[in-house]
All heavy atoms as a GROMACS GRO file, in nm:
protein
  605
    1MET      N    1   0.040  -1.111  -0.134
    1MET     CA    2  -0.083  -1.047  -0.085
    1MET      C    3  -0.126  -0.940  -0.187
    1MET      O    4  -0.041  -0.875  -0.246
    1MET     CB    5  -0.059  -0.981   0.051
    1MET     CG    6  -0.174  -0.905   0.102
    1MET     SD    7  -0.146  -0.821   0.260
    1MET     CE    8  -0.149  -0.954   0.369
    2ARG      N    9  -0.255  -0.925  -0.203
    2ARG     CA   10  -0.310  -0.825  -0.295
    2ARG      C   11  -0.275  -0.685  -0.245
    2ARG      O   12  -0.269  -0.658  -0.124
    2ARG     CB   13  -0.462  -0.836  -0.304
    2ARG     CG   14  -0.512  -0.958  -0.376
    2ARG     CD   15  -0.663  -0.966  -0.367
    2ARG     NE   16  -0.728  -0.843  -0.406
    2ARG     CZ   17  -0.786  -0.823  -0.524
    2ARG    NH1   18  -0.792  -0.923  -0.613
    2ARG    NH2   19  -0.842  -0.708  -0.554
    3LEU      N   20  -0.255  -0.592  -0.341
    3LEU     CA   21  -0.219  -0.455  -0.306
    3LEU      C   22  -0.325  -0.388  -0.220
    3LEU      O   23  -0.291  -0.325  -0.119
    3LEU     CB   24  -0.194  -0.375  -0.434
    3LEU     CG   25  -0.166  -0.226  -0.418
    3LEU    CD1   26  -0.042  -0.204  -0.333
    3LEU    CD2   27  -0.148  -0.162  -0.553
    4ASP      N   28  -0.450  -0.400  -0.257
    4ASP     CA   29  -0.555  -0.330  -0.183
    4ASP      C   30  -0.562  -0.379  -0.037
    4ASP      O   31  -0.577  -0.302   0.055
    4ASP     CB   32  -0.693  -0.339  -0.251
    4ASP     CG   33  -0.740  -0.482  -0.275
    4ASP    OD1   34  -0.658  -0.575  -0.266
    4ASP    OD2   35  -0.859  -0.498  -0.307
    5LYS      N   36  -0.545  -0.511  -0.017
    5LYS     CA   37  -0.547  -0.566   0.118
    5LYS      C   38  -0.424  -0.520   0.196
    5LYS      O   39  -0.433  -0.486   0.314
    5LYS     CB   40  -0.556  -0.718   0.115
    5LYS     CG   41  -0.568  -0.776   0.254
    5LYS     CD   42  -0.606  -0.920   0.253
    5LYS     CE   43  -0.623  -0.966   0.399
    5LYS     NZ   44  -0.660  -1.103   0.408
    6PHE      N   45  -0.308  -0.518   0.132
    6PHE     CA   46  -0.184  -0.472   0.200
    6PHE      C   47  -0.197  -0.327   0.247
    6PHE      O   48  -0.160  -0.294   0.359
    6PHE     CB   49  -0.064  -0.486   0.108
    6PHE     CG   50   0.062  -0.439   0.175
    6PHE    CD1   51   0.130  -0.520   0.264
    6PHE    CD2   52   0.112  -0.312   0.151
    6PHE    CE1   53   0.243  -0.477   0.329
    6PHE    CE2   54   0.227  -0.267   0.216
    6PHE     CZ   55   0.292  -0.349   0.306
    7LEU      N   56  -0.255  -0.240   0.161
    7LEU     CA   57  -0.270  -0.100   0.198
    7LEU      C   58  -0.359  -0.085   0.319
    7LEU      O   59  -0.335  -0.003   0.405
    7LEU     CB   60  -0.329  -0.020   0.080
    7LEU     CG   61  -0.236  -0.004  -0.042
    7LEU    CD1   62  -0.311   0.060  -0.156
    7LEU    CD2   63  -0.111   0.075  -0.009
    8LYS      N   64  -0.462  -0.168   0.328
    8LYS     CA   65  -0.552  -0.163   0.445
    8LYS      C   66  -0.486  -0.219   0.570
    8LYS      O   67  -0.487  -0.158   0.676
    8LYS     CB   68  -0.682  -0.243   0.416
    8LYS     CG   69  -0.782  -0.231   0.527
    8LYS     CD   70  -0.851  -0.365   0.545
    8LYS     CE   71  -0.945  -0.363   0.660
    8LYS     NZ   72  -0.890  -0.422   0.779
    9VAL      N   73  -0.424  -0.336   0.557
    9VAL     CA   74  -0.361  -0.401   0.674
    9VAL      C   75  -0.247  -0.317   0.730
    9VAL      O   76  -0.231  -0.304   0.850
    9VAL     CB   77  -0.312  -0.543   0.639
    9VAL    CG1   78  -0.229  -0.602   0.750
    9VAL    CG2   79  -0.429  -0.633   0.607
   10SER      N   80  -0.168  -0.254   0.642
   10SER     CA   81  -0.056  -0.172   0.685
   10SER      C   82  -0.099  -0.032   0.730
   10SER      O   83  -0.017   0.047   0.772
   10SER     CB   84   0.047  -0.159   0.573
   10SER     OG   85  -0.008  -0.087   0.466
   11ARG      N   86  -0.227  -0.002   0.718
   11ARG     CA   87  -0.285   0.124   0.758
   11ARG      C   88  -0.236   0.246   0.677
   11ARG      O   89  -0.243   0.357   0.721
   11ARG     CB   90  -0.265   0.153   0.906
   11ARG     CG   91  -0.300   0.044   1.004
   11ARG     CD   92  -0.447   0.036   1.034
   11ARG     NE   93  -0.493  -0.034   1.151
   11ARG     CZ   94  -0.483  -0.162   1.178
   11ARG    NH1   95  -0.414  -0.240   1.099
   11ARG    NH2   96  -0.540  -0.216   1.285
   12LEU      N   97  -0.186   0.218   0.554
   12LEU     CA   98  -0.153   0.329   0.465
   12LEU      C   99  -0.281   0.395   0.415
   12LEU      O  100  -0.288   0.515   0.395
   12LEU     CB  101  -0.067   0.281   0.348
   12LEU     CG  102   0.077   0.241   0.381
   12LEU    CD1  103   0.144   0.180   0.262
   12LEU    CD2  104   0.153   0.363   0.429
   13ILE      N  105  -0.384   0.312   0.393
   13ILE     CA  106  -0.519   0.361   0.361
   13ILE      C  107  -0.613   0.289   0.455
   13ILE      O  108  -0.603   0.168   0.478
   13ILE     CB  109  -0.554   0.332   0.212
   13ILE    CG1  110  -0.459   0.407   0.119
   13ILE    CG2  111  -0.698   0.369   0.182
   13ILE    CD1  112  -0.482   0.387  -0.028
   14LYS      N  113  -0.711   0.363   0.510
   14LYS     CA  114  -0.792   0.311   0.617
   14LYS      C  115  -0.890   0.200   0.578
   14LYS      O  116  -0.917   0.106   0.652
   14LYS     CB  117  -0.871   0.422   0.686
   14LYS     CG  118  -0.782   0.516   0.763
   14LYS     CD  119  -0.862   0.601   0.858
   14LYS     CE  120  -0.783   0.709   0.922
   14LYS     NZ  121  -0.687   0.669   1.020
   15ARG      N  122  -0.947   0.210   0.458
   15ARG     CA  123  -1.047   0.110   0.417
   15ARG      C  124  -1.006   0.046   0.285
   15ARG      O  125  -0.950   0.107   0.198
   15ARG     CB  126  -1.184   0.178   0.398
   15ARG     CG  127  -1.243   0.222   0.528
   15ARG     CD  128  -1.386   0.279   0.506
   15ARG     NE  129  -1.424   0.348   0.625
   15ARG     CZ  130  -1.401   0.476   0.649
   15ARG    NH1  131  -1.336   0.549   0.558
   15ARG    NH2  132  -1.439   0.534   0.760
   16ARG      N  133  -1.040  -0.084   0.272
   16ARG     CA  134  -1.002  -0.157   0.151
   16ARG      C  135  -1.075  -0.102   0.029
   16ARG      O  136  -1.022  -0.099  -0.082
   16ARG     CB  137  -1.036  -0.304   0.171
   16ARG     CG  138  -0.977  -0.394   0.062
   16ARG     CD  139  -0.982  -0.536   0.099
   16ARG     NE  140  -0.934  -0.621  -0.008
   16ARG     CZ  141  -0.924  -0.752  -0.001
   16ARG    NH1  142  -0.961  -0.813   0.110
   16ARG    NH2  143  -0.882  -0.820  -0.104
   17SER      N  144  -1.203  -0.056   0.046
   17SER     CA  145  -1.278  -0.003  -0.066
   17SER      C  146  -1.212   0.126  -0.116
   17SER      O  147  -1.206   0.153  -0.238
   17SER     CB  148  -1.420   0.025  -0.028
   17SER     OG  149  -1.429   0.113   0.082
   18VAL      N  150  -1.158   0.208  -0.026
   18VAL     CA  151  -1.088   0.331  -0.064
   18VAL      C  152  -0.957   0.294  -0.134
   18VAL      O  153  -0.921   0.357  -0.232
   18VAL     CB  154  -1.063   0.420   0.060
   18VAL    CG1  155  -0.980   0.541   0.024
   18VAL    CG2  156  -1.194   0.461   0.124
   19ALA      N  157  -0.891   0.190  -0.088
   19ALA     CA  158  -0.765   0.145  -0.150
   19ALA      C  159  -0.796   0.098  -0.291
   19ALA      O  160  -0.720   0.124  -0.386
   19ALA     CB  161  -0.704   0.032  -0.069
   20ASN      N  162  -0.908   0.025  -0.307
   20ASN     CA  163  -0.950  -0.022  -0.439
   20ASN      C  164  -0.977   0.096  -0.534
   20ASN      O  165  -0.932   0.092  -0.650
   20ASN     CB  166  -1.081  -0.101  -0.425
   20ASN     CG  167  -1.068  -0.242  -0.478
   20ASN    OD1  168  -1.011  -0.261  -0.581
   20ASN    ND2  169  -1.121  -0.334  -0.401
   21GLU      N  170  -1.044   0.199  -0.486
   21GLU     CA  171  -1.074   0.316  -0.571
   21GLU      C  172  -0.947   0.386  -0.611
   21GLU      O  173  -0.932   0.432  -0.724
   21GLU     CB  174  -1.167   0.411  -0.497
   21GLU     CG  175  -1.308   0.354  -0.480
   21GLU     CD  176  -1.391   0.438  -0.385
   21GLU    OE1  177  -1.351   0.547  -0.345
   21GLU    OE2  178  -1.501   0.388  -0.350
   22ALA      N  179  -0.850   0.397  -0.517
   22ALA     CA  180  -0.726   0.467  -0.546
   22ALA      C  181  -0.648   0.390  -0.655
   22ALA      O  182  -0.591   0.450  -0.745
   22ALA     CB  183  -0.641   0.481  -0.419
   23CYS      N  184  -0.650   0.257  -0.646
   23CYS     CA  185  -0.581   0.175  -0.746
   23CYS      C  186  -0.647   0.190  -0.882
   23CYS      O  187  -0.583   0.204  -0.985
   23CYS     CB  188  -0.580   0.030  -0.703
   23CYS     SG  189  -0.480  -0.006  -0.560
   24ASP      N  190  -0.782   0.187  -0.885
   24ASP     CA  191  -0.857   0.200  -1.010
   24ASP      C  192  -0.836   0.336  -1.075
   24ASP      O  193  -0.835   0.347  -1.198
   24ASP     CB  194  -1.006   0.178  -0.986
   24ASP     CG  195  -1.040   0.033  -0.950
   24ASP    OD1  196  -0.954  -0.053  -0.975
   24ASP    OD2  197  -1.150   0.009  -0.898
   25ALA      N  198  -0.813   0.440  -0.994
   25ALA     CA  199  -0.792   0.574  -1.048
   25ALA      C  200  -0.648   0.592  -1.094
   25ALA      O  201  -0.613   0.698  -1.148
   25ALA     CB  202  -0.827   0.675  -0.942
   26GLY      N  203  -0.561   0.495  -1.071
   26GLY     CA  204  -0.420   0.506  -1.114
   26GLY      C  205  -0.334   0.589  -1.021
   26GLY      O  206  -0.228   0.638  -1.062
   27ARG      N  207  -0.373   0.604  -0.895
   27ARG     CA  208  -0.298   0.686  -0.801
   27ARG      C  209  -0.198   0.605  -0.719
   27ARG      O  210  -0.127   0.659  -0.639
   27ARG     CB  211  -0.397   0.759  -0.708
   27ARG     CG  212  -0.481   0.862  -0.779
   27ARG     CD  213  -0.549   0.954  -0.684
   27ARG     NE  214  -0.616   0.888  -0.574
   27ARG     CZ  215  -0.748   0.874  -0.562
   27ARG    NH1  216  -0.827   0.917  -0.656
   27ARG    NH2  217  -0.798   0.813  -0.459
   28VAL      N  218  -0.192   0.476  -0.741
   28VAL     CA  219  -0.100   0.388  -0.670
   28VAL      C  220  -0.004   0.320  -0.769
   28VAL      O  221  -0.048   0.270  -0.870
   28VAL     CB  222  -0.176   0.282  -0.587
   28VAL    CG1  223  -0.080   0.194  -0.507
   28VAL    CG2  224  -0.280   0.344  -0.496
   29SER      N  225   0.126   0.322  -0.735
   29SER     CA  226   0.221   0.255  -0.820
   29SER      C  227   0.317   0.171  -0.734
   29SER      O  228   0.345   0.204  -0.620
   29SER     CB  229   0.300   0.355  -0.903
   29SER     OG  230   0.375   0.441  -0.822
   30ILE      N  231   0.364   0.061  -0.793
   30ILE     CA  232   0.463  -0.025  -0.728
   30ILE      C  233   0.587  -0.026  -0.816
   30ILE      O  234   0.580  -0.056  -0.936
   30ILE     CB  235   0.410  -0.169  -0.713
   30ILE    CG1  236   0.290  -0.171  -0.618
   30ILE    CG2  237   0.520  -0.259  -0.658
   30ILE    CD1  238   0.229  -0.310  -0.601
   31ASN      N  239   0.699   0.012  -0.759
   31ASN     CA  240   0.829   0.015  -0.828
   31ASN      C  241   0.819   0.096  -0.958
   31ASN      O  242   0.877   0.060  -1.058
   31ASN     CB  243   0.878  -0.126  -0.858
   31ASN     CG  244   0.902  -0.206  -0.730
   31ASN    OD1  245   0.939  -0.151  -0.629
   31ASN    ND2  246   0.874  -0.334  -0.736
   32GLY      N  247   0.745   0.208  -0.954
   32GLY     CA  248   0.735   0.296  -1.070
   32GLY      C  249   0.630   0.261  -1.172
   32GLY      O  250   0.611   0.335  -1.267
   33ASN      N  251   0.561   0.148  -1.157
   33ASN     CA  252   0.456   0.104  -1.250
   33ASN      C  253   0.319   0.120  -1.184
   33ASN      O  254   0.301   0.074  -1.072
   33ASN     CB  255   0.476  -0.040  -1.289
   33ASN     CG  256   0.610  -0.063  -1.354
   33ASN    OD1  257   0.657   0.017  -1.437
   33ASN    ND2  258   0.677  -0.173  -1.319
   34VAL      N  259   0.224   0.179  -1.258
   34VAL     CA  260   0.089   0.193  -1.206
   34VAL      C  261   0.033   0.055  -1.179
   34VAL      O  262   0.049  -0.037  -1.260
   34VAL     CB  263  -0.002   0.268  -1.306
   34VAL    CG1  264  -0.144   0.272  -1.258
   34VAL    CG2  265   0.052   0.409  -1.329
   35ALA      N  266  -0.025   0.036  -1.059
   35ALA     CA  267  -0.067  -0.096  -1.015
   35ALA      C  268  -0.219  -0.104  -0.997
   35ALA      O  269  -0.283  -0.007  -0.958
   35ALA     CB  270   0.002  -0.131  -0.884
   36LYS      N  271  -0.275  -0.223  -1.026
   36LYS     CA  272  -0.413  -0.248  -1.001
   36LYS      C  273  -0.431  -0.307  -0.863
   36LYS      O  274  -0.333  -0.349  -0.800
   36LYS     CB  275  -0.470  -0.344  -1.105
   36LYS     CG  276  -0.470  -0.288  -1.244
   36LYS     CD  277  -0.534  -0.384  -1.344
   36LYS     CE  278  -0.536  -0.320  -1.481
   36LYS     NZ  279  -0.604  -0.404  -1.578
   37ALA      N  280  -0.556  -0.312  -0.815
   37ALA     CA  281  -0.582  -0.360  -0.680
   37ALA      C  282  -0.536  -0.504  -0.658
   37ALA      O  283  -0.499  -0.543  -0.547
   37ALA     CB  284  -0.734  -0.347  -0.649
   38GLY      N  285  -0.541  -0.586  -0.762
   38GLY     CA  286  -0.504  -0.728  -0.750
   38GLY      C  287  -0.356  -0.758  -0.763
   38GLY      O  288  -0.316  -0.873  -0.755
   39THR      N  289  -0.275  -0.656  -0.787
   39THR     CA  290  -0.131  -0.675  -0.802
   39THR      C  291  -0.071  -0.733  -0.676
   39THR      O  292  -0.104  -0.689  -0.566
   39THR     CB  293  -0.061  -0.541  -0.835
   39THR    OG1  294  -0.124  -0.484  -0.951
   39THR    CG2  295   0.086  -0.560  -0.862
   40LYS      N  296   0.016  -0.832  -0.691
   40LYS     CA  297   0.079  -0.895  -0.574
   40LYS      C  298   0.192  -0.808  -0.520
   40LYS      O  299   0.273  -0.755  -0.598
   40LYS     CB  300   0.136  -1.032  -0.613
   40LYS     CG  301   0.032  -1.129  -0.660
   40LYS     CD  302  -0.060  -1.171  -0.547
   40LYS     CE  303  -0.164  -1.271  -0.594
   40LYS     NZ  304  -0.273  -1.285  -0.502
   41VAL      N  305   0.194  -0.792  -0.388
   41VAL     CA  306   0.297  -0.713  -0.321
   41VAL      C  307   0.400  -0.809  -0.262
   41VAL      O  308   0.366  -0.912  -0.205
   41VAL     CB  309   0.234  -0.631  -0.206
   41VAL    CG1  310   0.340  -0.554  -0.129
   41VAL    CG2  311   0.130  -0.534  -0.263
   42LYS      N  312   0.529  -0.776  -0.280
   42LYS     CA  313   0.640  -0.857  -0.228
   42LYS      C  314   0.724  -0.770  -0.134
   42LYS      O  315   0.725  -0.648  -0.146
   42LYS     CB  316   0.728  -0.908  -0.344
   42LYS     CG  317   0.653  -0.992  -0.443
   42LYS     CD  318   0.743  -1.038  -0.557
   42LYS     CE  319   0.795  -0.931  -0.647
   42LYS     NZ  320   0.699  -0.852  -0.724
   43ILE      N  321   0.800  -0.834  -0.051
   43ILE     CA  322   0.893  -0.763   0.040
   43ILE      C  323   0.997  -0.693  -0.046
   43ILE      O  324   1.052  -0.751  -0.141
   43ILE     CB  325   0.953  -0.859   0.139
   43ILE    CG1  326   0.848  -0.913   0.234
   43ILE    CG2  327   1.068  -0.792   0.217
   43ILE    CD1  328   0.895  -1.022   0.328
   44GLY      N  329   1.023  -0.568  -0.018
   44GLY     CA  330   1.124  -0.489  -0.092
   44GLY      C  331   1.060  -0.398  -0.194
   44GLY      O  332   1.127  -0.310  -0.249
   45ASP      N  333   0.930  -0.415  -0.225
   45ASP     CA  334   0.863  -0.328  -0.323
   45ASP      C  335   0.851  -0.186  -0.267
   45ASP      O  336   0.838  -0.166  -0.147
   45ASP     CB  337   0.723  -0.378  -0.354
   45ASP     CG  338   0.722  -0.502  -0.444
   45ASP    OD1  339   0.827  -0.531  -0.504
   45ASP    OD2  340   0.616  -0.563  -0.457
   46ILE      N  341   0.856  -0.089  -0.358
   46ILE     CA  342   0.835   0.054  -0.322
   46ILE      C  343   0.697   0.092  -0.370
   46ILE      O  344   0.669   0.084  -0.489
   46ILE     CB  345   0.939   0.144  -0.388
   46ILE    CG1  346   1.082   0.100  -0.356
   46ILE    CG2  347   0.917   0.289  -0.352
   46ILE    CD1  348   1.123   0.116  -0.213
   47ILE      N  349   0.611   0.131  -0.278
   47ILE     CA  350   0.473   0.171  -0.312
   47ILE      C  351   0.464   0.323  -0.303
   47ILE      O  352   0.511   0.383  -0.206
   47ILE     CB  353   0.374   0.107  -0.212
   47ILE    CG1  354   0.378  -0.045  -0.219
   47ILE    CG2  355   0.230   0.159  -0.240
   47ILE    CD1  356   0.294  -0.116  -0.120
   48GLU      N  357   0.408   0.383  -0.408
   48GLU     CA  358   0.387   0.525  -0.413
   48GLU      C  359   0.238   0.553  -0.424
   48GLU      O  360   0.170   0.499  -0.509
   48GLU     CB  361   0.454   0.588  -0.535
   48GLU     CG  362   0.582   0.662  -0.505
   48GLU     CD  363   0.638   0.725  -0.627
   48GLU    OE1  364   0.713   0.657  -0.700
   48GLU    OE2  365   0.607   0.843  -0.653
   49ILE      N  366   0.183   0.637  -0.334
   49ILE     CA  367   0.043   0.672  -0.336
   49ILE      C  368   0.030   0.822  -0.349
   49ILE      O  369   0.093   0.897  -0.272
   49ILE     CB  370  -0.029   0.628  -0.206
   49ILE    CG1  371   0.001   0.481  -0.176
   49ILE    CG2  372  -0.178   0.650  -0.217
   49ILE    CD1  373  -0.038   0.438  -0.037
   50SER      N  374  -0.052   0.869  -0.446
   50SER     CA  375  -0.073   1.012  -0.465
   50SER      C  376  -0.205   1.053  -0.395
   50SER      O  377  -0.311   1.004  -0.431
   50SER     CB  378  -0.082   1.048  -0.613
   50SER     OG  379   0.039   1.015  -0.675
   51PHE      N  380  -0.193   1.143  -0.299
   51PHE     CA  381  -0.310   1.199  -0.229
   51PHE      C  382  -0.318   1.342  -0.268
   51PHE      O  383  -0.253   1.430  -0.207
   51PHE     CB  384  -0.292   1.189  -0.078
   51PHE     CG  385  -0.295   1.051  -0.023
   51PHE    CD1  386  -0.179   0.994   0.031
   51PHE    CD2  387  -0.413   0.975  -0.017
   51PHE    CE1  388  -0.180   0.868   0.082
   51PHE    CE2  389  -0.413   0.849   0.034
   51PHE     CZ  390  -0.298   0.793   0.086
   52GLY      N  391  -0.394   1.379  -0.370
   52GLY     CA  392  -0.404   1.519  -0.413
   52GLY      C  393  -0.270   1.570  -0.458
   52GLY      O  394  -0.210   1.519  -0.552
   53ASP      N  395  -0.216   1.671  -0.388
   53ASP     CA  396  -0.089   1.732  -0.424
   53ASP      C  397   0.029   1.666  -0.349
   53ASP      O  398   0.144   1.704  -0.364
   53ASP     CB  399  -0.089   1.880  -0.398
   53ASP     CG  400  -0.114   1.916  -0.254
   53ASP    OD1  401  -0.161   1.827  -0.180
   53ASP    OD2  402  -0.088   2.033  -0.215
   54ARG      N  403  -0.001   1.567  -0.264
   54ARG     CA  404   0.099   1.504  -0.178
   54ARG      C  405   0.124   1.360  -0.226
   54ARG      O  406   0.030   1.290  -0.265
   54ARG     CB  407   0.046   1.502  -0.035
   54ARG     CG  408   0.150   1.485   0.071
   54ARG     CD  409   0.084   1.500   0.205
   54ARG     NE  410  -0.013   1.392   0.221
   54ARG     CZ  411  -0.025   1.324   0.335
   54ARG    NH1  412   0.048   1.350   0.439
   54ARG    NH2  413  -0.115   1.227   0.343
   55THR      N  414   0.247   1.312  -0.217
   55THR     CA  415   0.280   1.176  -0.254
   55THR      C  416   0.348   1.108  -0.136
   55THR      O  417   0.436   1.163  -0.075
   55THR     CB  418   0.375   1.173  -0.376
   55THR    OG1  419   0.312   1.239  -0.484
   55THR    CG2  420   0.404   1.032  -0.419
   56VAL      N  421   0.302   0.985  -0.107
   56VAL     CA  422   0.358   0.907   0.002
   56VAL      C  423   0.434   0.792  -0.062
   56VAL      O  424   0.383   0.719  -0.149
   56VAL     CB  425   0.245   0.853   0.094
   56VAL    CG1  426   0.301   0.760   0.198
   56VAL    CG2  427   0.170   0.966   0.157
   57LYS      N  428   0.560   0.770  -0.016
   57LYS     CA  429   0.642   0.660  -0.064
   57LYS      C  430   0.676   0.570   0.055
   57LYS      O  431   0.715   0.616   0.160
   57LYS     CB  432   0.773   0.717  -0.120
   57LYS     CG  433   0.790   0.704  -0.266
   57LYS     CD  434   0.926   0.753  -0.305
   57LYS     CE  435   0.953   0.713  -0.449
   57LYS     NZ  436   1.085   0.755  -0.493
   58ALA      N  437   0.657   0.440   0.036
   58ALA     CA  438   0.684   0.347   0.143
   58ALA      C  439   0.749   0.218   0.085
   58ALA      O  440   0.712   0.173  -0.024
   58ALA     CB  441   0.556   0.311   0.218
   59LYS      N  442   0.841   0.162   0.160
   59LYS     CA  443   0.905   0.035   0.122
   59LYS      C  444   0.845  -0.075   0.205
   59LYS      O  445   0.829  -0.063   0.328
   59LYS     CB  446   1.056   0.045   0.147
   59LYS     CG  447   1.129  -0.080   0.108
   59LYS     CD  448   1.279  -0.063   0.130
   59LYS     CE  449   1.352  -0.190   0.086
   59LYS     NZ  450   1.495  -0.173   0.104
   60VAL      N  451   0.806  -0.185   0.142
   60VAL     CA  452   0.746  -0.301   0.209
   60VAL      C  453   0.856  -0.378   0.284
   60VAL      O  454   0.952  -0.423   0.225
   60VAL     CB  455   0.674  -0.394   0.110
   60VAL    CG1  456   0.615  -0.513   0.180
   60VAL    CG2  457   0.569  -0.319   0.030
   61LEU      N  458   0.837  -0.386   0.418
   61LEU     CA  459   0.933  -0.462   0.500
   61LEU      C  460   0.884  -0.601   0.538
   61LEU      O  461   0.962  -0.695   0.557
   61LEU     CB  462   0.965  -0.383   0.627
   61LEU     CG  463   1.029  -0.244   0.610
   61LEU    CD1  464   1.046  -0.182   0.744
   61LEU    CD2  465   1.161  -0.254   0.538
   62LYS      N  466   0.752  -0.611   0.555
   62LYS     CA  467   0.696  -0.736   0.604
   62LYS      C  468   0.552  -0.750   0.552
   62LYS      O  469   0.485  -0.650   0.532
   62LYS     CB  470   0.701  -0.729   0.757
   62LYS     CG  471   0.616  -0.820   0.833
   62LYS     CD  472   0.652  -0.809   0.982
   62LYS     CE  473   0.529  -0.762   1.060
   62LYS     NZ  474   0.547  -0.767   1.204
   63ILE      N  475   0.509  -0.873   0.530
   63ILE     CA  476   0.371  -0.896   0.485
   63ILE      C  477   0.306  -0.994   0.582
   63ILE      O  478   0.362  -1.097   0.617
   63ILE     CB  479   0.372  -0.958   0.343
   63ILE    CG1  480   0.429  -0.860   0.244
   63ILE    CG2  481   0.231  -1.004   0.303
   63ILE    CD1  482   0.444  -0.913   0.103
   64ALA      N  483   0.187  -0.950   0.631
   64ALA     CA  484   0.111  -1.035   0.725
   64ALA      C  485  -0.037  -1.017   0.697
   64ALA      O  486  -0.080  -0.909   0.657
   64ALA     CB  487   0.144  -0.995   0.868
   65GLU      N  488  -0.114  -1.125   0.715
   65GLU     CA  489  -0.258  -1.119   0.687
   65GLU      C  490  -0.329  -1.027   0.786
   65GLU      O  491  -0.419  -0.957   0.745
   65GLU     CB  492  -0.316  -1.261   0.696
   65GLU     CG  493  -0.278  -1.350   0.582
   65GLU     CD  494  -0.330  -1.307   0.448
   65GLU    OE1  495  -0.446  -1.266   0.440
   65GLU    OE2  496  -0.253  -1.311   0.350
   66THR      N  497  -0.291  -1.033   0.912
   66THR     CA  498  -0.352  -0.946   1.012
   66THR      C  499  -0.242  -0.898   1.107
   66THR      O  500  -0.150  -0.970   1.140
   66THR     CB  501  -0.458  -1.019   1.096
   66THR    OG1  502  -0.399  -1.133   1.157
   66THR    CG2  503  -0.575  -1.063   1.008
   67VAL      N  504  -0.254  -0.774   1.151
   67VAL     CA  505  -0.163  -0.715   1.251
   67VAL      C  506  -0.238  -0.626   1.342
   67VAL      O  507  -0.345  -0.574   1.308
   67VAL     CB  508  -0.046  -0.639   1.186
   67VAL    CG1  509   0.048  -0.726   1.112
   67VAL    CG2  510  -0.098  -0.528   1.100
   68LYS      N  511  -0.186  -0.604   1.461
   68LYS     CA  512  -0.245  -0.510   1.555
   68LYS      C  513  -0.209  -0.370   1.508
   68LYS      O  514  -0.113  -0.347   1.435
   68LYS     CB  515  -0.190  -0.532   1.695
   68LYS     CG  516  -0.230  -0.663   1.753
   68LYS     CD  517  -0.170  -0.683   1.890
   68LYS     CE  518  -0.210  -0.819   1.946
   68LYS     NZ  519  -0.136  -0.854   2.064
   69LYS      N  520  -0.291  -0.274   1.550
   69LYS     CA  521  -0.273  -0.135   1.507
   69LYS      C  522  -0.131  -0.084   1.541
   69LYS      O  523  -0.070  -0.016   1.459
   69LYS     CB  524  -0.378  -0.049   1.576
   69LYS     CG  525  -0.384   0.092   1.526
   69LYS     CD  526  -0.515   0.159   1.559
   69LYS     CE  527  -0.509   0.231   1.689
   69LYS     NZ  528  -0.629   0.314   1.714
   70GLU      N  529  -0.079  -0.123   1.657
   70GLU     CA  530   0.052  -0.075   1.698
   70GLU      C  531   0.166  -0.133   1.615
   70GLU      O  532   0.268  -0.070   1.598
   70GLU     CB  533   0.076  -0.113   1.845
   70GLU     CG  534  -0.025  -0.056   1.945
   70GLU     CD  535  -0.149  -0.138   1.953
   70GLU    OE1  536  -0.151  -0.259   1.931
   70GLU    OE2  537  -0.257  -0.077   1.981
   71GLU      N  538   0.143  -0.252   1.557
   71GLU     CA  539   0.245  -0.319   1.478
   71GLU      C  540   0.237  -0.290   1.329
   71GLU      O  541   0.327  -0.329   1.255
   71GLU     CB  542   0.236  -0.471   1.499
   71GLU     CG  543   0.261  -0.510   1.645
   71GLU     CD  544   0.223  -0.656   1.673
   71GLU    OE1  545   0.181  -0.726   1.577
   71GLU    OE2  546   0.236  -0.697   1.789
   72ALA      N  547   0.134  -0.219   1.286
   72ALA     CA  548   0.112  -0.193   1.142
   72ALA      C  549   0.228  -0.110   1.085
   72ALA      O  550   0.266  -0.129   0.971
   72ALA     CB  551  -0.021  -0.121   1.120
   73SER      N  552   0.284  -0.018   1.164
   73SER     CA  553   0.392   0.066   1.115
   73SER      C  554   0.520  -0.012   1.086
   73SER      O  555   0.607   0.032   1.013
   73SER     CB  556   0.420   0.180   1.212
   73SER     OG  557   0.458   0.129   1.336
   74ASP      N  558   0.531  -0.132   1.147
   74ASP     CA  559   0.647  -0.217   1.123
   74ASP      C  560   0.647  -0.284   0.985
   74ASP      O  561   0.747  -0.337   0.941
   74ASP     CB  562   0.658  -0.327   1.229
   74ASP     CG  563   0.676  -0.271   1.371
   74ASP    OD1  564   0.719  -0.156   1.382
   74ASP    OD2  565   0.643  -0.344   1.467
   75MET      N  566   0.533  -0.280   0.917
   75MET     CA  567   0.519  -0.342   0.784
   75MET      C  568   0.582  -0.260   0.674
   75MET      O  569   0.622  -0.313   0.572
   75MET     CB  570   0.372  -0.366   0.753
   75MET     CG  571   0.307  -0.469   0.842
   75MET     SD  572   0.136  -0.495   0.802
   75MET     CE  573   0.153  -0.586   0.646
   76VAL      N  574   0.593  -0.128   0.695
   76VAL     CA  575   0.647  -0.040   0.592
   76VAL      C  576   0.749   0.056   0.652
   76VAL      O  577   0.749   0.085   0.771
   76VAL     CB  578   0.534   0.043   0.523
   76VAL    CG1  579   0.443  -0.048   0.444
   76VAL    CG2  580   0.459   0.126   0.620
   77GLU      N  581   0.836   0.103   0.565
   77GLU     CA  582   0.934   0.206   0.603
   77GLU      C  583   0.906   0.328   0.511
   77GLU      O  584   0.912   0.314   0.390
   77GLU     CB  585   1.075   0.156   0.580
   77GLU     CG  586   1.181   0.260   0.601
   77GLU     CD  587   1.318   0.210   0.554
   77GLU    OE1  588   1.338   0.089   0.535
   77GLU    OE2  589   1.406   0.296   0.537
   78MET      N  590   0.873   0.442   0.569
   78MET     CA  591   0.846   0.560   0.491
   78MET      C  592   0.976   0.614   0.432
   78MET      O  593   1.077   0.618   0.497
   78MET     CB  594   0.779   0.670   0.577
   78MET     CG  595   0.648   0.623   0.641
   78MET     SD  596   0.537   0.540   0.526
   78MET     CE  597   0.445   0.676   0.468
   79ILE      N  598   0.968   0.651   0.307
   79ILE     CA  599   1.087   0.701   0.233
   79ILE      C  600   1.070   0.851   0.209
   79ILE      O  601   0.966   0.896   0.173
   79ILE     CB  602   1.105   0.626   0.100
   79ILE    CG1  603   1.123   0.476   0.129
   79ILE    CG2  604   1.222   0.680   0.024
   79ILE    CD1  605   1.127   0.392   0.005
   0.00000   0.00000   0.00000
């Protein structure tokens, strides 16, 4: 699954367009490498997102095209 879509589906970022902008700005990395919006996400990847002075780290546990809001937190484990 594409990184921008995963960020939206997992609710780490609310909108896909915002996820796209964050990737283009270089604020998102997968396994320590700066990632573009089209980068493929796999189970076990570590995603790091920089929000201003704060950094969010999450490990990918599950990939799904669509999930309910209540189940979105099951897709990632916060580190």
